[in-house]
C-alpha positions as CSV (number, residue, x, y, z in Angstrom):
1,M,-16.8,10.0,13.6
2,D,-18.8,10.1,10.3
3,E,-16.5,12.3,8.5
4,V,-14.7,11.0,5.6
5,L,-10.7,11.5,6.6
6,D,-9.2,10.3,3.3
7,E,-10.8,8.4,0.2
8,G,-7.3,7.1,-0.7
9,P,-6.0,4.7,-2.4
10,F,-4.4,3.6,0.7
11,F,-1.1,1.6,1.2
12,H,1.0,-0.2,4.0
13,G,4.7,-0.8,3.8
14,T,6.3,-3.9,5.2
15,K,8.7,-6.7,4.8
16,A,6.1,-9.4,5.0
17,E,5.3,-11.5,1.9
18,L,1.5,-11.3,1.8
19,Q,-1.2,-12.3,-0.8
20,V,-4.2,-10.3,-2.2
21,G,-7.1,-11.0,0.3
22,D,-4.7,-11.4,3.3
23,H,-5.6,-9.0,6.2
24,L,-3.1,-6.9,8.0
25,T,-4.2,-6.5,11.8
26,A,-2.7,-4.9,15.0
27,G,-1.1,-6.9,17.8
28,F,2.4,-7.1,16.5
29,R,5.7,-5.3,17.7
30,S,6.4,-1.8,16.5
31,N,9.0,-1.4,13.7
32,Y,10.3,1.7,15.4
33,R,10.0,0.7,19.1
34,P,10.2,-3.0,19.4
35,D,9.2,-3.2,23.1
36,I,5.6,-2.0,22.0
37,V,3.0,-4.2,20.9
38,M,0.8,-1.8,18.7
39,N,-2.9,-1.8,19.2
40,H,-3.5,-0.2,15.9
41,I,-2.5,-1.1,12.0
42,Y,-1.0,2.0,10.6
43,F,-1.3,2.9,6.6
44,T,-0.9,6.0,4.4
45,A,-2.5,7.7,1.5
46,L,1.0,8.1,0.1
47,R,2.4,5.2,-1.8
48,D,6.2,6.6,-1.1
49,G,5.6,6.9,2.6
50,A,4.5,3.4,2.5
51,G,7.7,2.6,0.5
52,L,9.9,4.4,3.4
53,A,7.9,2.3,6.1
54,A,8.7,-0.9,4.3
55,E,12.3,-0.1,3.7
56,L,12.7,0.7,7.6
57,A,10.6,-2.5,8.3
58,A,13.3,-4.3,6.7
59,E,15.9,-2.5,8.5
60,L,14.5,-2.6,12.0
61,A,12.9,-6.0,12.1
62,A,14.8,-9.1,12.8
63,G,15.9,-11.2,9.7
64,E,15.8,-10.5,6.2
65,G,12.9,-9.4,4.0
66,T,12.0,-7.7,0.9
67,P,10.7,-4.1,1.3
68,R,7.2,-4.2,-0.2
69,V,4.1,-2.1,-0.4
70,Y,0.8,-3.2,-0.6
71,A,-2.5,-1.4,-1.5
72,V,-5.0,-1.9,1.3
73,E,-8.6,-0.9,2.0
74,P,-9.6,-0.5,5.7
75,T,-12.2,-2.8,6.9
76,G,-13.6,-0.3,9.4
77,K,-13.1,3.0,11.2
78,F,-9.8,4.7,11.1
79,E,-8.3,8.0,12.5
80,N,-5.5,10.3,11.7
81,D,-2.2,9.0,13.1
82,P,-1.7,11.0,16.3
83,N,2.4,10.2,16.4
84,V,2.5,12.7,13.1
85,T,-0.8,14.7,13.1
86,D,-0.3,17.8,14.6
87,K,2.0,16.4,17.1
88,K,4.9,16.5,14.5
89,F,3.1,18.0,11.5
90,P,0.2,20.9,11.3
91,G,-2.9,19.0,9.9
92,N,-2.0,15.7,8.3
93,P,0.4,16.4,5.3
94,T,1.6,12.7,5.6
95,R,-2.0,11.4,5.2
96,S,-1.1,8.8,7.8
97,Y,-3.9,7.0,9.4
98,R,-4.4,3.9,11.9
99,S,-7.1,1.6,12.8
100,R,-8.0,-1.1,15.0
101,D,-9.7,-3.0,12.3
102,P,-7.8,-4.9,9.8
103,L,-6.9,-3.7,6.6
104,L,-7.5,-6.0,3.5
105,I,-4.8,-6.4,1.0
106,V,-6.2,-5.6,-2.5
107,G,-2.8,-5.7,-4.5
108,E,0.9,-4.9,-4.5
109,V,2.6,-1.8,-5.7
110,T,5.9,-2.2,-7.2
111,D,6.5,1.4,-8.7
112,W,7.4,3.4,-5.4
113,T,10.4,5.3,-4.9
114,R,13.3,3.6,-2.9
115,Q,15.2,5.5,-0.5
116,T,19.1,6.3,-1.1
117,P,21.3,4.5,1.3
118,E,22.2,8.0,2.6
119,A,18.7,8.6,3.2
120,L,18.1,5.4,4.9
121,Q,20.8,5.9,7.0
122,M,19.7,9.3,8.3
123,W,16.3,7.8,8.9
124,R,18.0,4.8,10.8
125,E,19.9,7.4,13.0
126,R,16.7,9.4,13.7
127,L,14.9,6.2,15.0
128,A,17.7,5.1,16.9
129,A,17.7,8.6,18.7
130,I,13.9,7.9,19.2
131,R,14.8,4.7,20.8
132,V,17.0,6.0,23.5
133,D,15.3,9.4,24.2
134,D,12.9,8.7,27.1
135,R,11.0,11.7,25.9
136,A,10.2,10.2,22.5
137,E,7.0,8.2,22.5
138,I,4.5,6.2,20.2
139,I,1.0,7.1,21.0
140,N,-0.6,3.3,20.8
């Protein structure tokens, strides 16, 4: 896998409060299917896509937290996210990726677009349907 998939910049959305120099790693429960421990860490080259993930993570994870978007750099190889690439969208228009290697936090991004309450409700309903639909899966 010597082909450059995307040159970034890259972003990760979460409710966790992190610092520049911290690493994001795999091995935590999925925001979308809490019964699954993730083998990969996910990220995107779309700032607002990371913002949506941050807002949904705040909605789905236990406890409260402020949605945050971090600029990140992959520390190793990464691949297209098979949960959205070709399975749901031809190619990779969401510019979504995953890696087994950590992501280095290089900064926090504050100028991402927040979702409206109506849009967040729509996403919550879609995710709830995924959690109860036995046919839905997260490729881990």
